[in-house]
C-alpha positions in Angstrom: 88.1 173.1 -84.4 91.0 175.4 -83.9 93.9 173.9 -81.8 94.2 176.9 -79.6 90.6 176.8 -78.6 90.7 173.0 -78.0 93.8 173.4 -75.8 92.0 176.1 -73.7 89.0 173.8 -73.1 89.0 172.0 -69.8 86.9 168.8 -69.6 85.9 167.1 -66.3 85.2 163.4 -66.7 83.4 162.4 -63.5 85.4 159.3 -62.6 87.9 158.3 -60.0 91.1 160.2 -60.3 93.3 157.1 -60.6 91.0 155.7 -63.3 92.1 152.2 -62.1 89.5 149.5 -62.1 88.7 146.3 -64.0 87.1 148.5 -66.7 89.7 150.7 -68.6 87.0 152.4 -70.6 87.3 155.9 -69.1 91.0 156.0 -68.5 91.8 155.1 -72.2 89.0 157.5 -73.4 90.5 160.3 -71.4 94.0 159.6 -72.9 92.4 159.7 -76.4 90.6 163.0 -75.7 93.8 164.5 -74.4 95.5 163.5 -77.6 92.9 165.6 -79.5 94.2 168.7 -77.6 91.8 169.0 -74.7 92.8 169.3 -71.0 91.1 166.4 -69.3 90.7 165.8 -65.5 89.2 162.5 -64.2 87.7 163.1 -60.8 84.5 162.6 -58.9 85.6 165.1 -56.1 86.0 167.9 -58.6 82.4 167.5 -59.6 81.3 168.3 -56.0 84.0 170.9 -55.2 85.1 172.6 -58.4 82.9 171.8 -61.3 82.5 175.5 -62.2 86.2 175.6 -63.3 85.5 173.4 -66.3 84.1 174.1 -69.8 82.3 170.7 -70.1 81.3 168.2 -67.4 81.1 164.6 -68.6 79.3 162.0 -66.5 79.7 158.3 -66.9 78.0 156.1 -64.3 75.9 158.0 -61.8 77.1 155.5 -59.1 80.5 157.1 -59.4 79.1 160.3 -57.9 78.6 158.6 -54.6 81.6 156.3 -54.4 79.5 153.3 -55.6 77.5 153.4 -52.4 73.8 153.9 -52.2 73.2 157.7 -51.9 71.1 159.3 -49.2 68.2 161.6 -49.9 70.5 164.5 -48.9 73.1 163.5 -51.5 70.5 163.2 -54.2 69.3 166.7 -53.3 72.8 167.9 -53.5 73.1 166.4 -57.0 69.9 168.3 -58.1 71.4 171.5 -56.8 74.7 170.8 -58.6 73.0 170.4 -61.9 71.1 173.7 -61.3 74.4 175.5 -60.7 76.0 174.1 -63.8 73.0 175.2 -65.9 73.0 178.7 -64.4 76.7 179.1 -65.3 76.3 177.7 -68.8 78.5 174.7 -68.3 77.2 171.9 -70.6 76.8 168.4 -69.2 77.4 165.3 -71.2 76.2 161.9 -70.1 77.4 158.6 -71.6 74.6 156.1 -71.1 76.2 152.8 -70.1 73.1 151.4 -68.3 69.4 151.8 -68.6 69.1 151.6 -64.9 71.5 150.6 -62.0 72.4 146.9 -61.7 71.9 147.2 -58.0 70.3 150.0 -56.0 67.3 151.6 -54.4 64.9 154.4 -55.0 67.5 157.1 -54.3 70.0 155.7 -56.8 67.1 155.4 -59.4 66.4 159.1 -58.8 70.0 160.0 -59.3 69.8 158.2 -62.7 66.7 160.1 -63.6 68.3 163.5 -62.6 71.4 162.7 -64.6 69.4 161.7 -67.7 67.1 164.7 -67.6 69.8 167.3 -66.8 72.3 166.3 -69.5 72.6 168.7 -72.4 73.9 165.8 -74.5 73.3 162.1 -74.1 75.9 159.8 -75.7 74.6 156.4 -76.6 76.9 153.4 -77.3 74.4 152.2 -80.0 71.3 153.3 -81.7 69.1 151.0 -79.6 69.9 153.1 -76.6 69.0 156.3 -78.4 65.6 154.9 -79.5 64.9 153.6 -76.0 65.8 157.0 -74.4 63.6 158.9 -76.8 60.8 156.6 -76.1 61.2 157.3 -72.4 61.6 161.1 -73.0 59.6 161.9 -76.1 59.7 165.6 -75.4 63.5 165.7 -74.9 65.3 168.6 -76.6 68.7 167.2 -75.6 71.4 166.5 -78.1 71.4 162.7 -78.8 74.6 161.3 -80.2 75.7 157.7 -81.0 79.4 157.1 -80.3 80.3 153.4 -80.0 82.4 151.7 -77.4 86.0 151.9 -78.3 88.5 149.0 -78.4 91.4 148.9 -76.0 94.3 149.4 -78.4 97.8 149.4 -77.1 96.7 148.3 -73.6 97.4 144.5 -73.9 100.5 142.7 -75.0 100.2 140.4 -78.1 100.1 136.7 -77.3 99.4 133.8 -79.6 96.7 131.1 -79.1 99.2 128.4 -78.1 101.1 130.5 -75.7 97.9 131.8 -74.1 96.6 128.2 -73.6 99.9 127.2 -72.0 99.8 130.1 -69.7 96.2 129.3 -68.6 96.7 125.5 -68.5 94.1 125.0 -71.2 94.5 121.9 -73.5 96.0 122.9 -76.8 93.4 121.0 -78.9 90.3 122.0 -76.9 87.4 124.0 -78.2 87.3 126.9 -75.8 84.2 128.9 -74.8 85.0 132.1 -72.9 82.6 133.9 -70.6 84.5 136.8 -69.3 83.9 139.4 -66.5 81.9 139.3 -63.3 78.8 137.2 -62.9 76.2 139.4 -61.4 73.7 136.8 -60.2 72.9 133.1 -60.3 70.9 133.4 -63.5 74.0 134.3 -65.4 75.9 131.3 -63.9 73.1 129.0 -64.9 72.9 130.4 -68.4 76.6 129.8 -68.9 76.6 126.3 -67.5 73.6 125.3 -69.6 75.1 126.8 -72.7 78.3 124.9 -72.1 76.5 121.6 -71.5 74.4 122.1 -74.6 77.5 122.7 -76.8 78.1 119.6 -78.9 81.8 119.9 -79.5 84.4 117.3 -78.7 87.1 118.4 -76.3 85.1 121.5 -75.2 86.5 123.6 -72.4 84.8 126.3 -70.4 86.9 129.4 -69.5 84.9 131.5 -67.1 87.5 132.8 -64.6 85.0 134.7 -62.3 82.0 132.3 -62.5 82.9 130.8 -59.1 81.7 133.5 -56.5 84.7 132.9 -54.2 88.3 133.9 -54.6 91.4 132.7 -52.9 92.8 136.1 -52.0 91.2 139.4 -51.0 88.3 138.1 -49.0 86.9 140.6 -46.6 85.8 137.8 -44.2 87.7 137.0 -41.1 88.2 133.9 -39.0 86.1 130.8 -39.8 84.3 132.6 -42.6 87.5 133.4 -44.4 88.6 129.8 -43.9 85.3 128.6 -45.4 85.7 130.8 -48.4 89.2 129.5 -49.1 88.0 126.0 -48.7 85.2 126.4 -51.2 87.5 128.0 -53.6 90.1 125.2 -53.3 87.4 122.6 -53.7 86.1 124.2 -56.9 89.6 124.6 -58.2 90.5 121.0 -57.5 87.7 119.6 -59.7 88.1 121.9 -62.7 90.1 119.3 -64.7 87.2 116.8 -64.2 84.7 119.3 -65.4 86.9 120.5 -68.3 86.8 124.1 -67.2 88.5 127.0 -65.5 85.9 128.7 -63.4 88.0 130.1 -60.5 90.3 133.1 -60.1 92.6 133.5 -57.2 92.1 137.3 -57.4 88.9 139.3 -57.6 89.9 141.0 -60.8 91.8 139.8 -63.9 94.8 142.0 -64.5 95.6 143.8 -67.7 98.7 141.5 -68.0 96.6 138.3 -67.8 93.5 139.5 -69.7 94.8 139.0 -73.3 95.6 135.4 -72.6 91.9 134.6 -72.0 90.7 136.2 -75.3 93.6 134.8 -77.3 93.0 131.3 -75.9 89.2 131.3 -76.8 87.5 130.1 -79.9 84.2 131.8 -79.1 83.1 134.5 -76.6 79.8 133.9 -74.8 78.1 137.0 -73.4 76.5 135.8 -70.2 74.3 138.8 -69.5 70.6 138.2 -69.3 69.4 141.8 -69.4 71.9 144.5 -70.3 72.3 147.5 -72.5 76.0 147.3 -73.3 79.0 145.0 -72.9 82.6 145.9 -73.3 83.3 142.3 -74.0 81.8 142.6 -77.5 84.3 145.1 -78.9 87.0 143.4 -76.9 86.3 140.1 -78.6 86.1 141.8 -82.0 89.6 143.3 -81.4 90.9 139.8 -80.8 89.2 138.5 -83.9 86.9 136.2 -82.0 83.3 135.2 -82.7 80.6 136.2 -80.2 77.3 134.7 -79.1 75.3 137.1 -77.0 71.8 138.1 -75.9 69.5 139.8 -78.5 69.0 142.8 -76.2 70.1 146.4 -76.0 73.1 147.6 -78.1 74.6 144.1 -77.8 72.0 142.5 -80.0 72.1 145.4 -82.4 75.9 145.2 -83.1 76.0 141.4 -83.1 73.2 141.2 -85.7 74.8 144.0 -87.8 78.1 142.1 -87.9 76.8 138.6 -88.5 77.4 137.3 -85.0 74.6 135.0 -83.6 72.2 136.2 -80.9 70.0 134.3 -78.5 67.1 134.7 -76.2 68.4 134.0 -72.6 65.1 132.5 -71.6 65.1 130.0 -74.5 67.7 127.2 -74.0 67.2 126.1 -77.6 68.0 129.6 -78.8 71.1 129.7 -76.7 72.3 126.3 -78.0 71.7 127.3 -81.6 73.5 130.6 -81.3 76.5 129.0 -79.6 76.7 126.2 -82.2 76.5 128.8 -85.0 79.3 130.9 -83.4 81.4 127.8 -83.3 80.7 127.1 -87.0 81.5 130.7 -88.0 84.7 130.6 -85.9 85.9 127.5 -87.8 85.1 129.3 -91.1 87.3 132.3 -90.1 84.5 134.8 -89.6 86.4 136.1 -86.5 88.7 138.0 -89.0 85.7 140.0 -90.2 85.0 141.0 -86.6 88.6 142.3 -86.3 88.3 144.2 -89.5 85.0 145.8 -88.2 86.7 146.8 -85.0 89.7 148.4 -86.7 87.4 150.3 -89.1 84.7 151.5 -86.7 85.9 151.2 -83.0 89.5 152.6 -82.8 90.2 154.9 -80.0 91.4 157.9 -82.0 88.1 158.2 -84.0 86.0 157.6 -80.9 87.9 160.3 -79.0 87.6 162.7 -81.9 83.8 162.2 -81.9 83.7 163.2 -78.2 85.9 166.2 -79.0 83.5 167.4 -81.7 80.6 167.0 -79.3 82.4 169.1 -76.6 83.2 171.7 -79.2 79.6 171.9 -80.4 78.2 172.3 -76.9 80.8 174.9 -76.0 80.1 176.9 -79.1 76.4 176.7 -78.5 76.7 178.0 -74.9 78.9 180.9 -76.1 76.3 182.2 -78.5 
């Protein structure tokens, strides 16, 4: 790839312009791709208003196209028309497949997912499981299928030691800490986490699940008595955490980039609480911190965990969950977390992931010019 050509290429990543959320995946990826010499703009508005000005359009979550609201039939029709225009003008579309289907939604959002999948010139999968699943759903597909794994978040978080992290979070220094990080999407994930923690036979065990409790102290959209009730429920849960040997509340809805490294540094094992999911950024995150992971044997998660010797479980089988968590604890004590960190540094660093996207953009661009 010649540097002059790379600098001339304009890439539109369809994502909010600020790139600020509890998931830094896109904003860091955009920075990495810029380092490769591409001009990168992150915007959903540009997709609707100025997409023809770019050499490649790169979609992430279809929900982003509609401001994370359920689209109307008219908006889905507009999306179909936008794809038609991009194809007519020879502007390649890349789609990174984060989800098999929307976590929440209706028939219109499902149709937006279908349109995105079928109109992408290249589909990027975060693991080979996703590639195989996609080809099973679209056996006649002639799209370019590429596996580019989820990058780690290098340089984003400050270094912090285990003891300092536990002091900051108020976790006992000698506890065995199980971390379940991120949002809990439904009660099944809460029950799975509680049952796993109760079934863990470790003295001095401590559950760190900062967003398990569905209420937060600050930022509630409720008013009046409802707001008071939410705060009361939060304070009641927070008050009994010491009795339950856990930290399950968070005063804010999101964990800041400043506080996040303390949670992973304080943990002994990371528990992936998802019951049915394709990907989880918590897996590469845990690897980067040198932590053991126990997660569901599904999607790309089960694939990478099995490949790296991290235990997997069937969320519907409590015995399977208990066995995987106990095995993760054993491997953590044996120092296997260091192997996870080595794997992350060898396979999941941002520069190599960004370069893989750069090669894909170049390949698509060259193909369209022929």
